[in-house]
C-alpha positions as CSV (number, residue, x, y, z in Angstrom):
1,X,-11.2,-0.3,11.2
2,X,-15.2,-0.2,10.7
3,X,-15.0,3.3,11.9
4,X,-12.3,4.0,9.6
5,X,-14.2,2.5,6.4
6,X,-17.2,4.3,7.5
7,X,-15.7,7.7,7.4
8,X,-13.9,7.2,4.2
9,X,-17.1,6.4,2.8
10,X,-19.2,9.3,4.4
11,X,-16.9,12.0,3.8
12,X,-15.5,11.3,0.2
13,X,-12.2,9.8,0.7
14,X,-12.7,5.9,-1.0
15,X,-15.7,4.3,-2.9
16,X,-16.4,0.9,-3.5
17,X,-15.7,0.4,-7.4
18,X,-19.0,-0.1,-9.4
19,X,-21.1,0.2,-6.0
20,X,-24.3,0.7,-8.0
21,X,-23.8,-2.4,-9.6
22,X,-23.1,-4.4,-6.6
23,X,-19.4,-3.6,-6.5
24,X,-16.2,-5.2,-7.9
25,X,-14.1,-7.0,-5.4
26,X,-10.7,-5.6,-5.1
27,X,-11.1,-2.4,-6.8
28,X,-11.5,1.1,-5.5
29,X,-12.5,4.6,-6.4
30,X,-10.8,7.8,-4.6
31,X,-13.6,10.3,-4.0
32,X,-12.8,14.2,-3.9
33,X,-11.1,14.1,-0.6
34,X,-9.2,10.8,-1.2
35,X,-7.9,11.6,-4.7
36,X,-6.4,14.8,-3.0
37,X,-4.8,12.8,-0.1
38,X,-3.3,10.0,-2.5
39,X,-2.0,12.7,-4.9
40,X,-0.3,14.7,-1.8
41,X,1.3,11.1,-0.8
42,X,2.7,10.8,-4.4
43,X,3.8,14.4,-4.6
44,X,5.5,14.0,-0.9
45,X,7.4,10.8,-2.4
46,X,8.2,12.5,-6.0
47,X,9.6,15.5,-4.4
48,X,11.6,13.8,-1.9
49,X,13.1,11.6,-4.4
50,X,13.4,13.6,-7.1
51,X,12.1,17.5,-7.4
52,X,14.1,18.7,-4.0
53,X,17.1,16.2,-4.8
54,X,20.2,18.1,-5.2
55,X,22.9,15.8,-7.1
56,X,25.6,18.2,-6.3
57,X,25.7,17.7,-2.5
58,X,25.9,14.7,-0.2
59,X,22.7,13.8,1.8
60,X,22.6,12.7,5.2
61,X,24.0,9.3,5.4
62,X,24.7,8.6,1.7
63,X,28.2,7.4,0.8
64,X,28.4,10.0,-2.0
65,X,26.5,12.3,-4.3
66,X,24.1,11.0,-6.8
67,X,21.6,11.7,-9.6
68,X,18.0,11.1,-10.1
69,X,15.9,10.8,-13.0
70,X,12.1,10.2,-13.8
71,X,10.1,7.9,-16.1
72,X,6.4,6.9,-16.8
73,X,6.5,3.8,-18.8
74,X,3.3,1.9,-20.4
75,X,1.3,-0.3,-18.6
76,X,1.6,-2.9,-21.5
77,X,5.0,-4.0,-22.3
78,X,6.7,-6.7,-24.5
79,X,5.4,-10.1,-23.3
80,X,9.1,-11.2,-23.0
81,X,9.8,-9.0,-20.6
82,X,7.8,-11.1,-18.3
83,X,9.5,-14.1,-19.4
84,X,12.8,-12.7,-18.7
85,X,11.9,-11.3,-15.0
86,X,10.3,-14.4,-14.1
87,X,6.9,-13.2,-13.7
88,X,5.4,-15.6,-16.5
89,X,6.8,-18.9,-14.6
90,X,6.9,-17.8,-11.1
91,X,4.8,-15.2,-10.3
92,X,2.1,-17.3,-8.7
93,X,0.3,-17.7,-5.8
94,X,-1.5,-21.4,-4.5
95,X,-5.2,-21.4,-4.5
96,X,-7.8,-24.2,-3.7
97,X,-11.4,-24.3,-4.4
98,X,-14.5,-25.3,-2.4
99,X,-16.3,-28.1,-4.7
100,X,-19.3,-27.4,-2.9
101,X,-19.8,-23.7,-2.6
102,X,-17.6,-23.1,-5.9
103,X,-15.7,-20.2,-3.9
104,X,-12.0,-19.9,-4.2
105,X,-9.2,-19.1,-1.6
106,X,-5.7,-18.3,-1.3
107,X,-4.1,-21.1,0.5
108,X,-1.6,-18.8,2.5
109,X,-4.5,-16.6,3.8
110,X,-6.7,-19.1,4.9
111,X,-7.4,-18.6,8.8
112,X,-9.3,-20.6,11.2
113,X,-9.1,-22.8,14.3
114,X,-8.6,-26.4,15.0
115,X,-11.1,-28.0,17.4
116,X,-11.6,-31.5,18.8
117,X,-14.7,-33.0,20.0
118,X,-14.9,-36.3,22.4
119,X,-15.6,-39.6,20.1
120,X,-17.9,-40.9,22.9
121,X,-20.5,-37.9,22.0
122,X,-20.1,-38.7,18.2
123,X,-23.6,-39.0,16.4
124,X,-24.3,-40.8,13.5
125,X,-23.6,-38.1,11.0
126,X,-20.0,-37.9,12.3
127,X,-19.0,-41.5,12.2
128,X,-18.1,-41.6,8.5
129,X,-15.1,-39.3,9.5
130,X,-12.2,-41.2,10.6
131,X,-11.0,-38.1,12.8
132,X,-12.2,-36.1,15.8
133,X,-10.2,-33.0,14.9
134,X,-11.1,-30.5,12.4
135,X,-10.1,-27.3,11.0
136,X,-12.9,-24.7,10.8
137,X,-12.2,-22.0,8.4
138,X,-13.5,-18.4,9.4
139,X,-15.1,-16.1,6.7
140,X,-14.6,-12.9,8.5
141,X,-11.4,-10.6,8.3
142,X,-11.8,-9.2,11.7
143,X,-9.6,-11.4,14.3
144,X,-12.1,-10.9,17.1
145,X,-15.3,-11.4,14.7
146,X,-13.2,-14.5,13.3
147,X,-12.7,-16.2,16.6
148,X,-16.6,-15.7,17.4
149,X,-17.3,-16.8,13.6
150,X,-15.8,-20.2,14.1
151,X,-17.6,-20.9,17.4
152,X,-20.8,-20.0,15.7
153,X,-19.7,-22.5,12.9
154,X,-19.0,-25.2,15.4
155,X,-22.2,-24.8,17.0
156,X,-23.9,-25.4,13.7
157,X,-21.8,-28.5,12.8
158,X,-21.4,-30.4,15.7
159,X,-24.8,-29.4,17.5
160,X,-25.2,-26.9,20.4
161,X,-25.6,-29.9,22.7
162,X,-21.8,-30.7,22.3
163,X,-20.7,-27.1,22.5
164,X,-19.4,-27.4,26.2
165,X,-17.3,-30.6,25.1
166,X,-15.5,-29.3,22.3
167,X,-11.8,-28.7,22.9
168,X,-10.5,-25.8,21.2
169,X,-6.9,-26.5,19.9
170,X,-5.8,-22.9,19.2
171,X,-7.1,-19.6,21.1
172,X,-6.4,-17.5,18.1
173,X,-6.9,-18.0,14.6
174,X,-4.1,-19.7,12.7
175,X,-3.3,-20.7,9.1
176,X,-3.0,-24.0,7.2
177,X,0.2,-25.9,6.1
178,X,0.5,-27.8,3.0
179,X,1.1,-30.7,5.4
180,X,-2.4,-30.6,6.8
181,X,-5.0,-33.0,5.8
182,X,-7.5,-31.1,3.6
183,X,-10.2,-33.8,4.7
184,X,-10.5,-32.3,8.0
185,X,-10.9,-28.9,6.7
186,X,-14.4,-27.3,7.0
187,X,-14.8,-24.3,4.5
188,X,-17.2,-21.3,4.9
189,X,-20.8,-22.3,4.0
190,X,-19.8,-25.8,3.3
191,X,-22.0,-28.7,4.9
192,X,-19.2,-31.1,5.5
193,X,-15.3,-31.2,5.8
194,X,-13.2,-32.3,2.9
195,X,-14.6,-30.0,0.1
196,X,-11.4,-28.4,-0.4
197,X,-9.1,-29.2,-3.7
198,X,-5.3,-29.7,-3.4
199,X,-3.6,-26.3,-3.8
200,X,-2.2,-25.2,-7.1
201,X,-0.4,-22.5,-8.9
202,X,-2.3,-19.7,-10.1
203,X,-0.6,-16.9,-12.0
204,X,-1.3,-13.6,-10.8
205,X,-1.0,-11.6,-14.1
206,X,-3.9,-10.2,-15.9
207,X,-3.9,-11.4,-19.6
208,X,-4.9,-9.0,-22.4
209,X,-4.9,-9.1,-26.2
210,X,-2.9,-6.5,-28.2
211,X,-4.3,-6.2,-31.9
212,X,-7.2,-7.2,-34.2
213,X,-6.7,-10.9,-34.8
214,X,-6.7,-12.0,-31.0
215,X,-4.4,-15.1,-31.8
216,X,-2.2,-16.7,-29.3
217,X,0.6,-14.5,-30.6
218,X,-1.2,-11.4,-29.9
219,X,-1.3,-12.1,-26.0
220,X,-0.1,-9.5,-23.8
221,X,-0.1,-8.7,-19.8
222,X,-1.1,-5.9,-17.7
223,X,2.2,-5.2,-15.6
224,X,2.1,-6.6,-12.1
225,X,5.0,-4.1,-11.4
226,X,6.4,-0.9,-12.5
227,X,10.0,-2.1,-12.0
228,X,10.6,-3.7,-15.5
229,X,10.1,-0.9,-17.5
230,X,12.7,0.9,-15.7
231,X,15.1,-1.9,-16.4
232,X,14.0,-1.8,-20.0
233,X,15.0,1.7,-20.2
234,X,18.1,1.6,-18.4
235,X,20.5,2.2,-21.5
236,X,17.8,5.0,-22.5
237,X,18.0,7.1,-19.6
238,X,22.0,6.7,-19.3
239,X,22.3,7.8,-23.1
240,X,20.1,10.9,-23.0
241,X,20.4,12.4,-19.7
242,X,24.2,11.4,-19.2
243,X,24.0,10.3,-15.7
244,X,26.7,8.6,-13.9
245,X,26.6,5.5,-11.8
246,X,25.6,6.0,-8.8
247,X,22.2,7.2,-9.9
248,X,18.6,6.3,-9.4
249,X,15.4,6.3,-11.6
250,X,12.0,6.8,-10.1
251,X,8.6,6.1,-11.3
252,X,4.9,6.5,-10.1
253,X,2.3,4.3,-11.7
254,X,-0.7,1.6,-12.0
255,X,0.1,-2.1,-11.5
256,X,-2.3,-5.0,-11.9
257,X,-2.4,-8.3,-10.1
258,X,-5.1,-10.8,-10.2
259,X,-5.1,-11.4,-6.5
260,X,-7.2,-14.6,-5.7
261,X,-8.6,-13.2,-2.3
262,X,-8.4,-9.3,-2.2
263,X,-9.1,-8.2,1.2
264,X,-8.7,-5.6,4.1
265,X,-10.2,-2.4,2.3
266,X,-7.3,-0.8,0.1
267,X,-4.4,-2.9,1.5
268,X,-4.7,-6.0,-1.1
269,X,-6.2,-4.9,-4.4
270,X,-6.3,-6.0,-7.9
271,X,-5.6,-2.5,-9.3
272,X,-3.0,-0.4,-7.0
273,X,-0.4,2.4,-7.6
274,X,3.4,2.0,-7.1
275,X,6.1,4.4,-6.2
276,X,9.3,2.8,-7.0
277,X,13.0,3.6,-7.3
278,X,15.5,1.6,-8.9
279,X,19.0,2.8,-7.9
280,X,22.0,1.8,-9.8
281,X,25.1,1.7,-8.2
282,X,28.8,-0.2,-8.5
283,X,28.8,-4.1,-6.9
284,X,31.2,-3.1,-4.4
285,X,29.3,-0.2,-3.0
286,X,25.9,-2.0,-3.0
287,X,25.7,-2.9,0.7
288,X,26.3,0.8,1.8
289,X,23.5,2.1,-0.8
290,X,21.2,-0.6,0.5
291,X,21.6,0.3,4.1
292,X,21.4,4.0,3.3
293,X,18.0,3.6,1.2
294,X,16.5,1.3,4.1
295,X,16.9,4.1,6.7
296,X,16.0,6.9,4.2
297,X,12.8,5.3,3.3
298,X,12.1,4.5,7.0
299,X,12.5,8.0,8.3
300,X,10.2,9.1,5.5
301,X,7.3,7.6,6.9
302,X,8.1,9.0,10.5
303,X,8.4,12.4,9.2
304,X,5.0,12.4,7.6
305,X,3.2,11.4,10.9
306,X,3.3,7.5,11.3
307,X,3.9,6.7,15.1
308,X,7.2,5.0,15.7
309,X,5.6,2.1,17.9
310,X,3.3,1.3,15.0
311,X,5.8,1.1,12.3
312,X,8.8,-1.3,12.1
313,X,11.7,-2.0,9.9
314,X,12.2,-5.8,9.4
315,X,15.0,-7.5,7.7
316,X,14.2,-10.7,5.8
317,X,15.5,-14.0,7.3
318,X,17.6,-16.0,4.7
319,X,14.4,-18.2,3.9
320,X,12.2,-15.3,2.8
321,X,14.6,-13.8,0.4
322,X,13.8,-14.2,-3.4
323,X,16.4,-16.4,-5.3
324,X,18.2,-13.0,-7.0
325,X,18.0,-11.0,-3.7
326,X,21.5,-10.3,-1.5
327,X,19.1,-8.6,1.2
328,X,15.8,-7.3,1.6
329,X,14.2,-5.3,4.4
330,X,10.0,-4.5,5.0
331,X,8.9,-1.3,6.3
332,X,5.7,-2.6,8.0
333,X,2.8,-0.7,9.8
334,X,0.2,-2.0,12.6
335,X,-2.7,-1.6,10.6
336,X,-6.2,-2.0,12.6
337,X,-7.3,-4.9,10.9
338,X,-4.5,-7.1,11.9
339,X,-3.9,-8.6,15.5
340,X,-2.2,-6.9,18.2
341,X,1.4,-6.9,17.6
342,X,1.4,-8.0,13.8
343,X,2.3,-5.7,11.2
344,X,1.4,-5.3,7.2
345,X,3.8,-4.4,4.4
346,X,4.3,-0.8,3.5
347,X,7.4,-0.8,1.2
348,X,10.0,-3.5,0.5
349,X,13.9,-2.2,0.0
350,X,15.7,-4.9,-2.0
351,X,19.1,-5.4,-2.9
352,X,18.7,-7.2,-6.1
353,X,22.3,-7.5,-7.1
354,X,22.6,-7.6,-11.1
355,X,19.8,-9.8,-11.7
356,X,17.5,-7.5,-13.6
357,X,19.6,-6.0,-16.0
358,X,21.6,-9.3,-16.7
359,X,17.8,-11.1,-17.2
360,X,17.1,-8.6,-20.0
361,X,20.8,-8.8,-21.3
362,X,21.3,-12.1,-21.5
363,X,18.2,-14.2,-20.5
364,X,16.8,-16.2,-17.4
365,X,19.2,-16.3,-14.3
366,X,19.4,-18.8,-11.8
367,X,21.7,-20.2,-9.0
368,X,24.6,-22.5,-9.9
369,X,25.5,-25.3,-7.7
370,X,27.5,-23.1,-5.7
371,X,24.9,-20.7,-5.4
372,X,26.0,-17.8,-7.6
373,X,24.0,-16.2,-10.2
374,X,24.3,-17.8,-13.6
375,X,22.5,-17.8,-17.0
376,X,20.4,-20.8,-17.3
377,X,21.0,-22.6,-20.6
378,X,18.8,-24.8,-22.5
379,X,19.4,-28.2,-24.1
380,X,20.9,-26.5,-27.1
381,X,23.5,-24.7,-24.8
382,X,21.7,-21.4,-25.7
383,X,20.3,-19.0,-22.7
384,X,16.8,-20.2,-21.8
385,X,14.2,-17.6,-21.9
386,X,16.7,-15.3,-24.0
387,X,16.6,-11.7,-23.2
388,X,17.0,-8.5,-25.5
389,X,20.6,-9.4,-26.6
390,X,21.2,-5.6,-25.9
391,X,24.5,-4.7,-23.9
392,X,22.9,-3.5,-20.7
393,X,26.6,-3.0,-18.9
394,X,27.7,0.4,-17.9
395,X,31.0,1.9,-18.7
396,X,32.6,4.3,-16.2
397,X,35.1,6.4,-18.7
398,X,37.0,7.7,-15.6
399,X,37.8,4.5,-13.8
400,X,38.0,2.8,-17.3
401,X,36.0,-0.2,-15.9
402,X,32.8,-1.9,-17.6
403,X,30.3,-3.6,-15.0
404,X,26.8,-4.6,-14.7
405,X,25.4,-2.1,-11.9
406,X,23.9,-3.6,-8.9
407,X,20.4,-2.4,-8.1
408,X,18.6,-1.3,-4.9
409,X,14.9,-1.1,-5.0
410,X,12.7,0.7,-2.4
411,X,9.0,-0.2,-3.7
412,X,6.3,1.6,-1.9
413,X,2.6,1.1,-2.4
414,X,1.1,4.4,-3.1
415,X,-2.4,2.8,-1.7
416,X,-1.0,1.2,1.1
417,X,0.8,4.4,2.1
418,X,-2.4,6.3,1.7
419,X,-4.3,3.6,3.9
420,X,-1.6,4.0,6.7
421,X,-1.7,7.5,6.8
422,X,-5.8,7.4,7.2
423,X,-5.4,4.8,9.8
424,X,-2.9,7.0,11.7
425,X,-4.9,10.1,11.4
426,X,-8.3,8.7,12.7
427,X,-8.7,10.1,16.1
428,X,-11.4,10.3,18.7
429,X,-11.4,13.0,21.5
430,X,-13.6,14.5,24.0
431,X,-14.6,18.1,23.5
432,X,-17.4,20.3,24.7
433,X,-20.4,21.6,22.3
434,X,-21.8,25.0,22.0
435,X,-23.7,23.7,25.4
436,X,-20.9,22.9,27.3
437,X,-21.9,19.2,27.3
438,X,-19.0,16.8,26.4
439,X,-19.1,15.1,22.7
440,X,-17.0,12.9,20.9
441,X,-15.1,14.6,18.4
442,X,-13.6,12.9,15.3
443,X,-10.6,14.2,14.0
444,X,-8.0,13.2,11.1
445,X,-4.7,14.3,12.2
446,X,-3.2,14.3,8.8
447,X,0.2,15.9,8.4
448,X,-0.5,19.3,7.0
449,X,1.4,18.5,3.6
450,X,-0.8,15.5,3.1
451,X,-4.3,17.0,4.3
452,X,-6.5,17.3,1.2
453,X,-7.7,20.8,2.1
454,X,-5.2,23.1,4.0
455,X,-7.4,26.0,5.2
456,X,-11.1,26.2,5.5
457,X,-12.6,29.8,5.3
458,X,-15.6,30.4,7.5
459,X,-17.5,33.3,7.6
460,X,-19.5,33.6,11.1
461,X,-22.7,34.7,9.6
462,X,-24.2,35.3,5.8
463,X,-24.2,39.2,6.3
464,X,-22.6,42.5,7.4
465,X,-20.0,42.0,4.6
466,X,-18.4,38.8,6.1
467,X,-19.1,36.4,3.1
468,X,-17.5,38.7,0.7
469,X,-14.2,39.2,2.7
470,X,-14.2,35.3,3.1
471,X,-14.5,34.9,-0.5
472,X,-11.6,37.3,-1.2
473,X,-9.7,35.4,1.1
474,X,-10.6,32.1,-0.1
475,X,-9.5,33.3,-3.8
476,X,-6.2,34.4,-2.6
477,X,-5.2,31.3,-0.8
478,X,-6.4,29.5,-4.1
479,X,-4.2,31.8,-6.2
480,X,-1.3,30.9,-4.1
481,X,-1.7,27.2,-4.8
482,X,-3.1,26.5,-1.3
483,X,-6.3,24.0,-1.7
484,X,-9.0,25.7,0.4
485,X,-12.5,25.2,1.2
486,X,-15.5,28.0,1.7
487,X,-18.3,27.1,4.0
488,X,-20.8,29.4,5.1
489,X,-23.8,27.0,5.9
490,X,-24.6,26.2,9.5
491,X,-23.7,26.8,13.1
492,X,-20.0,27.5,13.2
493,X,-19.5,24.4,16.0
494,X,-20.7,22.1,13.3
495,X,-18.6,23.6,10.6
496,X,-15.5,23.1,12.6
497,X,-16.6,19.5,13.3
498,X,-16.8,18.9,9.5
499,X,-13.5,20.4,8.8
500,X,-11.9,18.4,11.7
501,X,-13.3,15.2,10.4
502,X,-11.7,15.6,7.0
503,X,-8.5,16.7,8.4
504,X,-8.5,20.2,7.4
505,X,-5.1,21.6,9.7
506,X,-6.4,25.2,10.1
507,X,-9.8,27.4,10.0
508,X,-9.9,30.8,9.4
509,X,-13.2,32.4,10.8
510,X,-14.5,36.0,9.6
511,X,-16.2,37.5,12.5
512,X,-17.5,40.9,13.3
513,X,-13.9,41.9,14.5
514,X,-12.7,41.2,11.2
515,X,-14.9,44.1,9.7
516,X,-13.2,46.3,11.9
517,X,-9.6,45.5,11.8
518,X,-9.2,43.2,8.7
519,X,-8.2,40.0,11.1
520,X,-9.3,36.7,11.2
521,X,-9.6,34.1,13.8
522,X,-6.8,31.3,12.8
523,X,-8.0,27.9,14.7
524,X,-5.7,25.0,15.0
525,X,-7.3,21.6,14.3
526,X,-5.1,19.3,16.6
527,X,-4.8,21.9,19.6
528,X,-7.8,23.9,19.1
529,X,-5.7,27.1,19.7
530,X,-7.1,30.1,18.4
531,X,-5.1,33.3,17.3
532,X,-5.9,36.5,15.2
533,X,-4.0,36.9,12.1
534,X,-4.2,40.0,9.7
535,X,-6.2,39.1,6.4
536,X,-3.2,40.4,4.5
537,X,-0.9,38.1,6.5
538,X,-2.9,35.0,6.0
539,X,-1.4,33.2,2.9
540,X,2.1,33.9,4.0
541,X,1.4,32.3,7.7
542,X,-0.4,29.1,6.0
543,X,2.3,28.9,3.5
544,X,4.8,28.9,6.2
545,X,3.4,26.6,8.4
546,X,3.3,24.1,5.5
547,X,7.0,24.4,5.1
548,X,7.7,23.8,8.8
């Protein structure tokens, strides 16, 4: 993972936000190549969902044909939206603070190891503790480095003279539970155990002020997800686009969560971008649609290059489901910063029932004594956290039936997807250099549709008309909408390596033969195969390969 992060900085994919001022944790800037890569990921999703969708045919595996529409909702919305959705009351993580170091930790992300030392070796410094069993928290994200970090901290805390007598109770890094005694926990940089506070709830929404007065009534929030804007506009879409259930509404946009401990590069950030679909269907058909979208979204990642052995589709257990969810599956990827065999979430596909529309129509929903969704009533018998009061039901004029549609929600992170494609693309192999010596070649094996630059035009030398012919070809590619690069500086081998490292699928070399027969050498990034292509056919050839 360190190599991936270093390449992202070196080649202009991702930079730390505000780096010249020391950076701001949890925020990232996409560089010249990174912004193109992320745009390509979003464009591939948008095309699959909306641009290329044919509402008059039945997609493979779908129960029937359906329509799709797009939205771009505001980041700041009416505060009552977050009350009715449950975010204001329930969108919380548990955090704990270290009283000595003043650092804050998300409780469920604490990792470390339990260790025990023989009481016979106890010195005066340790006698005040009524235990010989302690939990040492690691301050390092990397699993292997984290294991070494706990050993180093044990040496410092117990003393090197007792190192061989320590008994480690876990070989790998483990987490804490709410039942563990915090008095036995040694926090990073703390001088002794017992400095952590009891875990308490911390709302993850960013609060802001709307208007000039700045009073309590002017409080608002940056949206923690894009979905609620879609639900609030459900009726507007039905009335204006005249879509019929089943149909979907898609949106790509920024969301914000005040994560306690952002970590693992761009995997967990405070500002991120989501690609969400809210699919509205008849309650009796919702199970079929859930299965369809779960399988289709999993296949999308495979089609764009993620390896099946590093990608998995995992259905949630009942105790993992949200109180409103009928079923949820996560599409997960084996990121390099995780332990072997562990996976991180790329996308969640949730069967949300009719929770969302009813919440904004009636008020806050809860489970009744029989486990069914019902409106939560206050002491006055009126809905608690009242919704908009608008009728968000749907009337099927053909079946003469009115119902509240069920929702299937595939919610993907654009940043996490981009990171997964970066991690998957990073490859090292051995190739001979100009002298025949074997050298390590670093290349990014992006799917051509995702690659920031599709083709590089490389005149062999800066004379004999080669730069002029190269510029002519470069401009033809750009005019056809194919992102291209022109480079005439340095040895051709080094230029190839630069393009390999940024993931350019094809290099087009202008050489002496090009000046005679108007052909160029087309070099493939992955196979290194070279072929001659007429200059007049290059644009069509690259376009054909991008479509395949």
